[in-house]
C-alpha positions, 0 to 999 in steps of 0.5 A: 095502806098496810097491807102495801106498808106491810103492818106486822111484817119486817120490811122485807117481809113486806109484798113490796120486798118481795115482789121486788125480789122476784123482780130480779131473780127473774131478771126484770131490772126496776126498782119497787117504791114501797110508797105505802101507808098503814092507814090510809084512804083513797083521800090521803092516797090521791094527796100523796099522789104528787109525790108518788110522779115525781119518781117517775114510775113506768109502772103503779100499782093502785091498793087503795080503799081497804080502810075507805070500806071499813070505815063505812065511806060513800060509795061514790066518794071511793071510786072519785078518789079513785077514778082521779088517782088512775086518770091522774096515773095516766096522764101522765103515761104510767101504767096503773094496775088495780089490785080489787079489793073485798070487805066483809059483809057488816054493812050490808050486802049493797054496800059490800058489792057496790064495794066488790064493783067499784075496782072492776068498774075502773078497770073497765073504764080505764083498761086497766091491768085488774088484780081481783082480789088482792088477798087472794089465797090469804084471806081468812085463812087463820095460819096466813094472816096476823091475830088481827085477822085483815094482815098477811103474815110473812108467808102470808105476803110471799102469796100475795107476792105472787098474785102481784107477779103474776098480775105487772108481768105481762106488762113488763 
C-alpha cells in the first residue's frame, strides 16, 4: 500500500529504496522491487499477485491490511485474502515476511485487537517471519510522520527500513 509505495516522499526516500541501499552496503546481491500501490487493500494485493510472481522473487514482504482496517472491512475477509496471498507465495517456494499493522481504535476494542491478531495468527499458521508492527518506533511520533499522521517522513522511513532489515537479514 502507500506505506511501501512511499506516499509523500521522493522515490529514493521510500523504505524499499533505503532497504535496497542497506542490502547493497551489507554485500547482499538482491534487487528490491517496490510493488506498493497507494490505497491498496488485501483484495487488491490478491488480484495483483500474478504480477508479483512473474518477477520470480525469492522473498516477498507482504505489507497489506492497513487500508482494509481503516475502512472497517470484515476481519474474516482480511484474514482470508492474506491467507490466500501467503499460500500462493509459499506454494511457489517463496520466503514470505508478513508485516503486521495496527490501527486506531475507531471501530472499538474487539475490532482493533482482532485486526492486530490476524498477522500473528497467519505468521504462526504458515510458519513465516513476522514483523510485529511495521511502523514500530515511527507511529504516533509527529516528528517522524507527515502531516496526515499516517505516512512516515524520510527520517521515519529510515527507521522502517531498519525494522525490515532486522527481520529479513536472517533469511538472506
